[in-house]
C-alpha positions in Angstrom: -92.4 15.2 -101.8 -92.1 11.5 -101.2 -90.7 10.2 -97.9 -91.4 13.4 -96.1 -88.6 15.4 -97.8 -90.8 18.4 -98.0 -91.3 18.5 -94.3 -94.9 17.6 -94.7 -97.0 14.5 -93.7 -99.8 15.1 -96.1 -98.9 16.2 -99.5 -102.0 15.1 -101.4 -102.8 18.7 -102.6 -99.6 18.8 -104.6 -99.5 18.0 -108.3 -98.4 14.5 -109.2 -96.1 13.5 -112.0 -97.7 11.6 -115.0 -100.6 10.4 -112.9 -98.5 8.7 -110.4 -100.2 9.6 -107.0 -97.0 8.9 -105.1 -94.9 11.3 -107.4 -96.1 14.5 -105.7 -93.8 17.5 -106.1 -93.5 21.3 -105.9 -91.4 23.9 -107.7 -92.0 26.4 -104.8 -89.8 26.8 -101.8 -91.2 25.2 -98.8 -90.1 26.1 -95.2 -89.4 23.0 -93.0 -91.4 23.5 -89.9 -90.1 22.2 -86.5 -86.6 23.6 -86.8 -84.4 22.4 -84.1 -81.2 24.4 -83.9 -79.7 27.9 -83.8 -77.5 27.5 -86.8 -76.9 24.9 -89.6 -73.2 24.4 -90.2 -73.1 21.3 -92.5 -75.7 20.0 -94.9 -75.6 16.6 -96.9 -78.0 14.4 -98.8 -78.3 10.7 -99.5 -80.5 9.3 -102.2 -83.8 9.9 -100.2 -82.7 11.6 -97.0 -81.2 14.8 -95.7 -78.8 15.3 -92.8 -77.6 18.5 -91.2 -75.3 19.6 -88.4 -76.7 22.2 -85.9 -75.6 24.0 -82.7 -72.0 23.5 -83.7 -69.3 25.1 -81.3 -65.6 25.2 -81.8 -63.8 22.4 -79.9 -67.2 21.0 -78.9 -69.0 19.9 -81.9 -72.7 19.9 -82.8 -75.8 17.8 -83.1 -76.8 15.8 -86.1 -80.4 16.0 -87.4 -82.1 14.2 -90.2 -85.4 13.5 -92.0 -86.6 11.5 -95.0 -86.9 7.8 -95.8 -86.1 5.6 -92.7 -85.9 2.2 -94.1 -82.7 0.2 -93.4 -81.9 2.5 -90.6 -80.3 5.2 -92.7 -81.7 8.1 -90.5 -80.2 6.7 -87.2 -83.4 7.4 -85.3 -83.7 4.0 -83.8 -86.2 1.2 -84.6 -89.2 3.5 -84.0 -91.6 0.7 -83.4 -95.3 1.3 -82.9 -96.2 2.5 -79.4 -99.3 1.4 -77.6 -102.2 3.8 -77.6 -103.7 5.4 -74.4 -106.7 3.0 -74.7 -104.5 -0.1 -74.9 -102.6 1.1 -71.8 -105.8 1.7 -69.8 -107.1 -1.7 -70.8 -103.8 -3.3 -69.8 -104.0 -1.7 -66.3 -107.5 -2.9 -65.7 -106.5 -6.5 -66.7 -103.4 -6.4 -64.4 -105.6 -5.6 -61.3 -107.6 -8.7 -61.9 -104.7 -11.1 -62.4 -102.5 -12.9 -59.9 -98.7 -12.4 -60.1 -97.9 -15.8 -61.6 -100.5 -15.3 -64.3 -99.3 -11.8 -65.1 -95.7 -13.0 -65.5 -96.7 -15.5 -68.1 -98.8 -12.9 -70.0 -95.9 -10.5 -70.0 -93.5 -13.1 -71.3 -95.9 -13.8 -74.2 -96.3 -10.1 -75.0 -92.4 -9.6 -75.0 -92.2 -12.5 -77.4 -94.9 -11.0 -79.6 -93.2 -7.6 -79.6 -90.2 -9.2 -81.4 -92.4 -9.7 -84.4 -93.2 -5.9 -84.6 -91.3 -4.6 -87.6 -88.8 -1.7 -87.2 -90.1 1.8 -88.0 -93.8 0.6 -87.6 -94.3 3.7 -85.4 -93.4 6.0 -88.3 -95.9 7.3 -91.0 -95.9 5.6 -94.4 -96.8 6.6 -97.9 -100.6 7.1 -98.6 -102.1 8.1 -101.9 -105.8 9.3 -102.1 -107.6 7.7 -105.1 -110.3 9.7 -107.0 -113.1 7.3 -105.6 -112.2 8.4 -102.0 -110.3 5.3 -101.1 -106.6 5.2 -100.1 -103.6 3.0 -101.0 -100.3 3.0 -99.3 -96.8 1.3 -98.9 -96.3 0.4 -95.3 -92.6 -0.5 -96.0 -91.8 3.2 -97.1 -91.7 4.6 -93.5 -90.3 8.1 -93.1 -89.6 11.0 -90.8 -91.1 14.3 -92.2 -89.8 16.7 -89.5 -86.1 16.9 -88.5 -85.1 14.7 -85.7 -82.0 14.9 -83.5 -80.0 11.7 -83.3 -77.5 10.5 -80.7 -74.2 10.5 -82.4 -71.8 12.3 -80.1 -70.7 15.9 -80.7 -70.3 15.9 -84.5 -67.9 18.0 -86.4 -68.9 16.7 -89.9 -71.5 14.5 -91.4 -71.9 12.4 -94.5 -74.8 10.5 -96.2 -74.7 7.5 -98.6 -77.5 5.8 -100.4 -78.6 3.7 -97.4 -76.1 4.4 -94.7 -74.7 7.5 -92.9 -71.8 8.5 -90.7 -70.3 11.4 -88.8 -67.0 12.3 -87.3 -67.0 13.9 -83.9 -64.9 16.6 -82.4 -62.9 14.2 -80.3 -62.1 11.9 -83.2 -64.6 9.2 -82.9 -66.5 7.7 -86.0 -70.2 7.0 -85.8 -72.1 5.0 -88.4 -75.6 3.7 -89.0 -77.8 2.3 -91.7 -77.4 -0.6 -94.1 -74.5 -2.8 -93.0 -74.4 -4.9 -96.2 -71.0 -5.5 -97.8 -69.3 -4.2 -94.7 -70.0 -0.6 -95.5 -70.4 0.4 -91.8 -67.0 -1.1 -90.8 -68.7 -3.0 -88.0 -68.7 -6.8 -87.7 -72.2 -8.3 -88.0 -73.8 -9.4 -84.8 -76.3 -12.3 -84.2 -79.9 -11.1 -84.3 -79.2 -8.0 -86.4 -82.4 -6.6 -88.0 -82.7 -7.2 -91.7 -84.9 -6.1 -94.6 -87.7 -8.5 -95.2 -87.3 -8.4 -99.0 -83.6 -9.2 -98.9 -82.0 -10.9 -95.9 -78.5 -9.7 -96.9 -79.6 -6.1 -96.1 -78.8 -6.1 -92.4 -78.7 -2.7 -90.6 -78.1 -0.8 -87.5 -80.9 1.7 -86.8 -78.9 3.6 -84.1 -75.5 5.2 -84.4 -72.7 2.8 -83.5 -68.9 3.6 -82.9 -66.3 2.1 -85.3 -63.2 0.5 -84.0 -61.0 2.7 -86.2 -57.4 1.4 -86.6 -55.9 4.9 -87.3 -55.5 8.0 -85.1 -58.4 10.4 -84.6 -60.9 10.5 -87.4 -61.0 13.9 -89.2 -63.2 13.4 -92.1 -65.6 10.6 -93.3 -67.3 10.1 -96.6 -70.2 7.7 -97.5 -70.6 6.4 -101.1 -73.2 4.2 -102.6 -71.9 1.1 -100.9 -68.6 2.0 -99.4 -67.1 4.4 -96.9 -63.8 6.4 -96.6 -62.1 8.2 -93.7 -59.0 10.0 -93.0 -57.4 10.6 -89.7 -55.4 13.7 -88.2 -52.1 12.1 -89.1 -52.9 12.1 -92.8 -53.7 8.4 -93.3 -56.7 7.2 -95.5 -58.8 4.1 -94.9 -61.6 2.4 -96.9 -64.2 -0.3 -96.4 -67.3 -1.7 -98.0 -68.0 -3.0 -101.5 -64.8 -3.2 -103.6 -66.3 -3.7 -107.2 -64.9 -1.2 -109.7 -61.9 -0.6 -107.6 -63.6 2.0 -105.4 -61.6 1.0 -102.3 -58.3 1.8 -103.9 -56.5 -1.4 -102.8 -55.4 -2.6 -106.3 -57.1 -5.0 -108.6 -55.5 -8.2 -107.3 -56.1 -7.2 -103.7 -59.8 -6.3 -104.6 -60.5 -9.7 -106.0 -58.9 -11.4 -103.0 -61.4 -9.9 -100.6 -64.2 -12.1 -99.2 -67.4 -12.6 -101.2 -70.9 -12.1 -99.6 -72.6 -15.3 -98.3 -74.9 -17.1 -100.7 -78.6 -16.2 -100.6 -81.4 -18.5 -99.5 -81.4 -20.3 -102.8 -77.7 -20.9 -102.7 -76.7 -18.3 -105.3 -73.5 -16.3 -105.0 -72.8 -12.8 -106.1 -69.4 -13.3 -107.8 -68.7 -9.5 -107.8 -69.4 -8.9 -104.0 -65.7 -8.5 -103.0 -65.9 -6.4 -99.8 -63.8 -5.2 -97.0 -65.6 -5.5 -93.7 -63.5 -3.2 -91.6 -61.5 -0.1 -92.1 -58.2 -0.8 -94.0 -55.5 1.6 -95.0 -54.9 2.4 -98.6 -51.2 1.6 -98.7 -50.4 3.3 -102.1 -51.2 6.6 -100.5 -49.2 5.8 -97.3 -46.8 8.7 -96.5 -48.8 11.2 -98.4 -50.7 13.7 -96.1 -54.3 13.3 -96.9 -56.4 16.1 -95.6 -60.0 15.3 -97.0 -61.8 12.3 -98.5 -64.8 12.2 -100.8 -67.0 9.3 -102.0 -69.3 9.2 -105.1 -71.5 6.3 -106.1 -68.7 4.4 -107.8 -65.7 6.6 -107.3 -63.5 7.8 -104.5 -61.4 11.1 -104.2 -59.0 12.5 -101.8 -57.1 15.7 -101.3 -53.5 15.9 -100.2 -51.6 18.9 -98.9 -49.9 20.5 -95.8 -47.0 19.1 -93.8 -44.6 19.5 -96.8 -47.0 17.6 -99.1 -47.9 19.3 -102.4 -51.6 19.7 -103.0 -53.0 17.1 -105.3 -56.4 15.4 -106.1 -56.4 11.6 -106.4 -59.2 9.5 -107.9 -60.0 5.9 -108.3 -63.0 3.6 -109.1 -65.1 3.5 -112.2 -63.5 5.2 -115.2 -66.5 5.0 -117.5 -67.8 8.3 -118.9 -64.6 10.0 -117.9 -65.4 9.9 -114.2 -61.9 9.9 -113.1 -61.3 13.2 -114.7 -58.0 12.0 -116.4 -59.0 12.5 -120.0 -60.4 10.3 -122.8 -59.4 6.7 -123.3 -58.0 5.8 -126.8 -59.2 2.6 -128.2 -56.7 -0.3 -127.9 -56.9 -3.9 -129.1 -55.0 -6.6 -127.5 -53.0 -4.2 -125.4 -50.6 -3.9 -128.4 -51.7 -1.3 -130.9 -54.3 1.2 -131.7 -57.5 0.1 -133.4 -56.9 -1.1 -137.0 -59.9 -2.2 -139.0 -57.6 -4.7 -140.9 -56.8 -6.7 -137.8 -58.6 -10.1 -138.1 -60.6 -11.0 -135.1 -59.0 -14.4 -135.0 -55.7 -12.8 -134.1 -57.2 -11.0 -131.1 -57.0 -13.2 -127.9 -60.3 -11.6 -126.7 -62.3 -11.5 -129.8 -61.4 -15.0 -130.7 -63.4 -16.1 -127.6 -66.5 -14.7 -129.2 -66.2 -16.3 -132.7 -67.7 -19.5 -133.9 -65.1 -22.0 -135.2 -64.3 -21.5 -138.9 -66.0 -23.8 -141.3 -63.8 -25.9 -143.5 -61.7 -23.5 -145.7 -63.5 -20.5 -144.3 -62.9 -17.8 -141.7 -64.3 -17.5 -138.1 -67.7 -15.9 -138.0 -69.3 -13.8 -135.4 -71.7 -15.6 -133.0 -75.2 -14.0 -133.0 -76.0 -12.1 -129.8 -72.4 -12.3 -128.5 -70.5 -9.0 -128.5 -67.0 -8.6 -129.2 -64.8 -7.1 -126.4 -64.8 -3.3 -126.0 -61.7 -1.2 -126.6 -59.1 -1.7 -123.9 -58.7 1.6 -122.2 -55.2 2.9 -122.1 -54.5 6.3 -120.6 -51.5 8.4 -119.5 -51.9 8.6 -115.7 -49.7 9.3 -112.7 -49.8 7.1 -109.8 -48.6 8.3 -106.3 -44.9 8.9 -106.3 -44.6 7.9 -110.0 -44.3 9.8 -113.3 -47.0 9.7 -115.8 -47.1 6.6 -117.9 -49.5 4.7 -120.1 -51.6 2.3 -118.1 -54.3 -0.2 -119.3 -57.4 -0.1 -117.1 -59.1 -3.4 -116.4 -62.7 -3.9 -117.3 -65.6 -5.4 -115.3 -66.3 -9.0 -116.2 -70.1 -8.4 -116.3 -70.1 -5.2 -118.5 -66.7 -4.8 -120.3 -67.5 -1.1 -120.8 -67.1 -0.5 -117.1 -63.4 0.0 -117.1 -61.9 1.2 -113.7 -58.8 2.0 -111.8 -58.3 0.1 -108.6 -55.3 2.2 -107.6 -55.5 6.0 -106.8 -54.2 8.1 -109.7 -53.6 11.9 -109.7 -56.2 14.1 -111.5 -53.5 16.2 -113.2 -56.0 18.6 -114.7 -56.8 19.9 -111.2 -53.2 20.4 -110.1 -53.0 24.0 -111.0 -56.5 24.9 -109.8 -55.8 24.9 -105.9 -58.9 22.8 -105.2 -60.7 23.5 -102.0 -63.5 20.9 -102.3 -64.7 17.9 -104.4 -68.4 17.3 -104.8 -69.0 13.7 -106.1 -72.2 12.7 -107.8 -73.3 9.5 -109.4 -72.2 9.8 -113.0 -70.7 13.2 -112.8 -68.5 15.1 -110.3 -67.8 18.8 -109.5 -64.7 20.5 -108.0 -64.5 23.9 -106.4 -61.2 26.0 -106.4 -60.1 28.3 -103.7 -60.6 31.1 -106.4 -64.2 30.3 -106.6 -64.2 28.4 -109.9 -66.5 25.5 -110.3 -65.3 22.6 -112.6 -67.2 19.6 -113.9 -66.6 16.3 -115.6 -68.3 13.0 -116.3 -71.5 12.1 -118.2 -73.0 15.0 -120.0 -76.4 13.5 -120.5 -79.4 15.5 -119.1 -77.1 18.5 -118.8 -76.0 17.5 -115.4 -72.4 19.0 -115.8 -73.7 22.5 -116.6 -71.3 23.2 -119.5 -74.1 24.2 -122.0 -75.3 22.3 -125.0 -73.6 19.1 -126.0 -76.3 17.4 -128.2 -76.7 19.2 -131.5 -80.2 17.8 -131.8 -81.4 18.4 -128.3 -83.7 21.3 -129.2 -87.3 20.6 -130.5 -89.1 22.6 -133.2 -92.3 23.6 -131.4 -94.2 23.8 -134.8 -93.1 20.5 -136.4 -92.2 18.5 -133.2 -89.0 17.4 -134.9 -85.4 17.9 -133.7 -83.4 20.9 -134.9 -79.8 20.5 -135.7 -77.5 23.2 -134.1 -74.2 23.3 -135.9 -72.7 25.6 -133.2 -72.7 22.8 -130.5 -69.1 21.6 -129.8 -68.4 17.9 -130.4 -67.8 15.7 -127.3 -66.6 12.1 -127.1 -69.0 9.1 -126.7 -68.1 5.7 -125.3 -67.2 3.1 -128.0 -66.7 -0.6 -128.1 -65.8 -3.4 -130.5 -67.8 -5.7 -132.4 -66.9 -8.4 -134.8 -68.3 -8.5 -138.3 -69.7 -11.6 -139.9 -66.5 -11.7 -141.9 -64.5 -12.0 -138.7 -63.2 -8.5 -138.8 -63.0 -6.2 -135.7 -65.0 -3.0 -136.0 -65.4 -0.1 -133.6 -69.0 0.9 -132.8 -70.7 3.6 -130.9 -72.3 1.8 -127.9 -74.7 4.4 -126.6 -75.8 7.4 -128.8 -76.5 9.4 -125.7 -73.2 8.8 -123.9 -71.5 12.1 -124.4 -68.9 12.7 -121.7 -66.4 15.2 -120.5 -63.1 13.4 -119.6 -61.3 16.4 -118.2 -62.4 18.9 -115.5 -63.8 22.0 -117.2 -64.6 25.3 -115.7 -68.3 26.3 -115.7 -69.0 29.7 -117.2 -72.6 30.4 -116.2 -72.0 32.5 -113.1 -71.3 35.8 -114.6 -67.8 36.0 -113.1 -69.0 35.7 -109.5 -67.1 33.3 -107.2 -68.9 30.1 -106.3 -68.9 29.3 -102.6 -70.9 26.0 -102.3 -72.0 23.4 -104.8 -74.0 20.1 -104.8 -74.4 17.2 -107.2 -77.4 15.0 -107.4 -78.0 12.0 -109.7 -79.1 14.0 -112.7 -79.0 17.7 -111.6 -76.7 20.1 -109.7 -76.8 23.3 -107.7 -74.4 26.1 -106.7 -74.4 29.2 -104.5 -72.4 32.2 -105.5 -70.7 34.9 -103.3 -73.5 37.4 -104.0 -76.0 35.0 -102.3 -77.6 33.6 -105.4 -78.6 30.0 -106.0 -78.2 28.3 -109.4 -79.4 25.0 -110.7 -79.1 22.9 -113.9 -79.8 19.5 -115.2 -83.0 17.5 -115.3 -86.2 19.6 -114.6 -88.5 16.7 -113.8 -90.3 16.9 -110.4 -89.5 20.6 -110.1 -86.1 19.9 -108.7 -84.5 23.0 -110.4 -87.0 25.4 -108.8 -86.8 27.7 -111.8 -90.3 27.0 -113.3 -89.0 26.9 -116.9 -91.3 26.9 -119.9 -91.1 23.4 -121.3 -90.5 24.9 -124.8 -87.2 26.3 -123.6 -85.9 23.0 -122.2 -83.9 20.4 -124.2 -84.9 16.8 -124.7 -82.9 13.7 -124.2 -82.9 11.4 -127.4 -83.8 8.2 -125.5 -85.7 9.6 -122.5 -89.0 11.3 -123.2 -89.4 12.6 -119.7 -85.8 13.7 -119.4 -86.3 17.4 -120.3 -83.3 19.4 -119.0 -81.5 22.7 -118.9 -77.7 22.3 -119.7 -76.5 25.5 -118.1 -76.8 27.2 -114.7 -79.8 29.5 -114.1 -80.5 31.6 -111.1 -83.5 30.5 -108.8 -84.8 34.0 -108.4 -87.0 33.5 -105.4 -84.1 31.9 -103.4 -82.3 35.3 -103.4 -84.8 36.5 -101.0 -83.5 34.1 -98.4 -79.7 34.6 -98.8 -78.7 31.0 -99.5 -75.8 29.6 -97.5 -75.6 25.7 -97.9 -77.0 23.5 -100.5 -77.5 19.7 -101.0 -79.1 17.5 -103.7 -80.8 14.1 -103.3 -81.5 12.1 -106.5 -84.6 14.3 -107.3 -84.7 17.1 -104.7 -82.8 20.2 -103.7 -82.5 21.6 -100.3 -80.7 24.7 -99.1 -80.0 26.6 -95.8 -80.8 30.2 -95.6 -78.6 32.5 -93.6 -81.2 35.2 -93.3 -84.8 36.0 -94.3 -85.0 39.2 -96.3 -88.0 41.6 -95.8 -89.2 40.7 -99.3 -89.5 37.1 -98.1 -91.3 38.0 -94.9 -93.8 40.0 -96.8 -94.4 37.3 -99.3 -94.8 34.3 -96.9 -96.2 33.8 -93.6 -93.9 32.6 -90.8 -94.0 29.0 -89.8 -96.5 27.9 -87.0 -93.7 26.3 -84.9 -90.1 26.4 -84.4 -87.8 29.5 -84.7 -88.8 32.8 -85.9 -87.6 34.1 -89.2 -84.9 36.3 -87.8 -83.6 33.6 -85.4 -83.3 31.0 -88.0 -80.1 30.4 -89.8 -82.7 28.0 -90.9 -83.3 25.0 -93.1 -85.2 25.8 -96.3 -86.4 23.4 -98.9 -86.1 24.6 -102.4 -87.7 22.4 -105.1 -88.2 19.3 -103.1 -89.5 16.5 -105.1 -90.2 12.9 -105.3 -87.9 10.0 -105.5 
């Protein structure tokens, strides 16, 4: 319930997680009071905020509304500074009557100067926790909007939300952006006097929607990732800007590393990985291919081609770790020459030798304590635009060699025959929805976020003994592996993370009883879907009640390295949501929100109507399901 995501200002009556008074949550559905529109046509979520499009009309567009955490301007509601009270205004009027004009001008000049020091969002509520002794503690930096607010961003046709920035495309082809401007993710040049976060001066932001000087034709779709943005125009061209690390902009590895770096901080330190593109720039490798939709995950980018004589295809680029590109597993390669061979001396590997101590007289090189050998180079058979499939060696991030990536778009060939209608990117897992209503998933399996069922043979706990039970029926899935060097100077392959099961190829989910899936959403560690028969399904981490299914803890599985990471690995119906006929769904990092197309008679008997806003029958309304903390 943090940051007003439940639509409530005071949530002190809700249970808290593990004694943390700010971690309030509910597993019950909560109606968001103060509804503003006649119908919701688009719903998206950032890390701690929701956005939706209301009052949409063909060829006219609609209005963007939002609520949640307001810091860094991600809501687009303006600076929202504290307004003066009625008492302060009365006192000011009395004072003004006594003063001469010259004195009054001097006082007003001082007041204007003082107002500059009032922090942004000071007029919004902030988090407050009630302690058992009756006192209160709060975080005045965590300002939030708890009821949906309209923002001035033209007549929007589509909205998108990133971690700390947001955007919308309008019906007439304009692009509006707002929120954190760091790394150029807004596509707007910085201006003198921009507001910035007090904890980090690099985090500048625009609290109001701003138009982007877009170099293409009319903007058709926009997608906000963690720290980057994509857009395509009505001519089929695709553009990217923002942080380039892990190749998420799609310009190519050499081009990425030629981008400018962020300015040094106040202590003079540089971020050597802060390559960024400050303005929209076309992805030339996809030039000539008609792009009809763009999608942005935390560390990945996707686009869908088709129409105008272009065959349908899904292209992916960015971080390849955990199978995030959906192009398969990555065989272990050493020195880009041959498959892993335990008999290869490390001294003969141009990368491993960098991590060896010089050989003693007459001896062999030895492994330096605390220095890892390099990971397996990742070679995969991929198809780049207009090219046939071929083996390609992915580069690795210099800070973490397991973070291999593709800086150039490559085709997700496993989706070629699926007639994909939508891509739903998450953080470390992604979903795809076909026109036939099939939902596919790939990426990190941990915490059950992909929804394919059991993947950890020891995920279930014996309630009597408290020990893990081994299930021989659980399929075997790959884990990420790396290289180390033995103390004899030999290369050896090792399992880097025992909980790093992943799905390298998009796989169809089977948990919907044969019914077509119409909508889906991917959070950080959980997912949700709406089926054709108006049912809502959820799966993944159950913490903070985000699944809404009120599972018995004994029926959940446990993560081997996360005691609080109890999860359900397959889709399960949220029974009470069926009473509202779900229409749209979105997931933040720990919350789920859905839009109800109609309230059934069962719901109206069970719940009282809201005190304000639209009636139940008028709604097409916003409903919260399983809203939770951060």
